[in-house]
N, C-alpha and C positions, 0 to 999 in steps of 0.2 A: 504494500500500500504506500503510495507516494505521500510524503509529508507536506503539510501546508507551507507554501512559500510566499514570500513578499513580492511586490513588484520590484523592478530594477531600480536601485538607488545609486546615486552618484556622489563622489567625493573627489576633491582636488587636493593634491599633495605636492609640495615643492620645497626646495632647499638648496643651499650652496654646494653640498657634498652628499654623496650616497655611495654605499658599497654593499652590494648584494653578493656575498662571497660565494664563489664556486666551491662545492664540497670536495671536488677531486684534487684541489690544490690546498694542502693542509697547513703549510708553514707560512708562505707568503699570501696575503689577501689579494685576490684578483676578482673583480666584480663582473657579474653578468652585464651585458650591454643594456638590459632592460630590467626593471623591477620584477621580482618573482611573485607568484601568487601568494605564497606564504607571507612575504613582507607586506603585500597589500592587505591581506587579512589582518595582520598585526595593526595596521593603521586604523582599520575599521573597528577593531576591538578596543583600541585606545579611546575611541569616541563612545562606543556602546558595546559592552560585554555583559551578557546575562547567561546563566545556565540554560535558560529556556530557548535560546536561539543559537544557530550555527551559521556563520557567514560562508557564502560561496561566491568566489570571484568569477565574473563572466568575461570582462574585457578590460585591458589596460591600454590607455591611449598615451602615446609619447608626444608631448606638446613642445619639446625643445630638442635641438640637435643632440645626438649622442656624442659626448666628448669625455675623454678619459683624462685623469690627472694622476701622476705618480709622485709619491712622497714616502719618506721614511718616518717611523715613529717608534717610540719605546713601548715595549710590551713586556709583561711578566709571564714566566713560563708556567706558574702554578697559582692556584687560589690560596688565599689565607684561610686556613681551616680553624673554625671555632673550637675551643676545648670541649671535651666530652662533658656530659651532664654530671657524671660522677666526680670529675675534677672540679667543676664549679661548686658542687655541693660539699665535697669532702676536702677539697684542697689537693694540691699536688703540682708536679712540674708541668709547665706549659711551654711547648716548643715555640721559641720566638720566630718571627718571620720578618726578614729584612728584604724589602723590594729591591734595594740596590744590588744585592747579591744574586737576584733572580731575573734581572732585566736584560733584555736583548733588543737590538734594533732590527726591525723587519720592514720590508717593502710593502706598500699598499698601492694597488692600481684601482682607483676609485672613479666614480662619475662626478662630473662637475656641473653645477647650475642645472639641476633637473626639475622637471615639471610634469606631473602625471595626472590624468583623469581616470579614476577607477569606477567601473560599473560593476555592481554586485547585488546580490539578493541574500536574504537569510531564510533559513528553514526552522520551523518549530521542532524542538527536540522532545524526547520522552520526559524531560524534567519540567516541562511547561505545566503550570498550575491551572486551575479552573478559571482564573481571572486573566490569564495571559492570552493575547490574541495578536494577529498581525498588525491591525490598525494601531494598537497601543504602542508597539515597538517602533513602527514606522514614524509615528509622531514624536516619540522620544528621541530617535536618532536625528530627525530633521531639526528639532528644537536644540538639542545639544550641539549639533554642528553649527547652527546659526549663531549660537552664543559663544562658541569657542571652548566649550566644556569638554574635558578629557579625564579619563581615569588615571592616566599617566602620560608623560611627555611622548608624543608620537616621534618615531625615528625612522630613518631611511637605511635599513639594513643593520647598522651598528648603533648602539644606544647613544654614543657620543655624537652622532650625526643627526641632529634634531630636524624635524620636519614641521612645516607649517601646513595645517589642514584647514580647509575652508569650503563653503558651499560652492557649487558649480553655477556660475552666472556668466554667460557670454564668454566661454573659453576660446582660446585660439584654436585653429584647426590642427589636427595631428600632423606630424612631420611626414613628408612624402618619402618614407623609407620602407623598402621591402627587402627583408633579409631572413635567411634561414639561421636560426639561433642554435640549432642542435638540441641536445637533451638539456632540459632545465628542471630545476627542483620545483615540484608542485607543492609538496608539504611533507611533513614527517608524521608517521603514524607511531604514536607513543604507546609503549607496552611495558609491563613490569620487568620483563626479562631483557628485552632488546628492542630498541627503536628501529623502525624501518623507513628509509627514505623512499619517497614516491616521486617519479619523474614523468615528464611528458615531452613529446617532440614539439618544440616551440618554433613558431614562424611569425615574423612581423610583416603584416600586410598593410602597406600605406600608413605606417605608423601605429597600427592597432594590433595588439597581441590578444588573440582569442584563447580563452582558457577552457579546456574540456572539463566536463563534470567528473569523469573518472580518469585517473592517471594510470601509468604503468608502474608496477612494483619491481624495481631493479635493485640488485645488490650494489654495494660500494665498489666491488671489484669490476662489475659490469660497466659502471659509469667511468671508472678510471681507464678501462680498456677502450672505451669508445671516445675518450677525450683525445 
């Protein structure tokens, strides 16, 4: 049985820098030429996230030329781990963490001066309550977007690359670019034992990336071999 779905909703996102990292390149960050569907879903969830709905990306319009920018930045190799609850409760040694000893310079190939128009819909989930309905969430989304309200700072691929999200009103036309983008990350299927990346064959047609409803399930080895 098909789930109730909303009409197509639109959101515009732009920023000075973006990096939608290719998963087959593990050390140096190299961006896809276009925003990935999972990154677009993250922008929509920053505006409106509820357990009762699940966002589905339909199309991503590229409103500015695709331009790359290379730079180097400092990154740490590990996360600072919080002490165990027993150590906090009973006392004990805490392993110190010094970022200066774990820092390394890595290259980043990012996108510069990006502007996207995202078309998406949401579907009601099994967690929807008796008072939840499509009209309610459509109105909440449009109201929050118009007021600039977000649950957290929207970003373009990396959390430090902040995005400006705004309603769509008289947007510029999409760039006249047609390009085969190859395999692109669709989303990640999270599971208790092992997460599974999902990919699809992406193609930019006159500046518009059409996103399928169902991706292909490919292993990381398959993606690396195809790259």
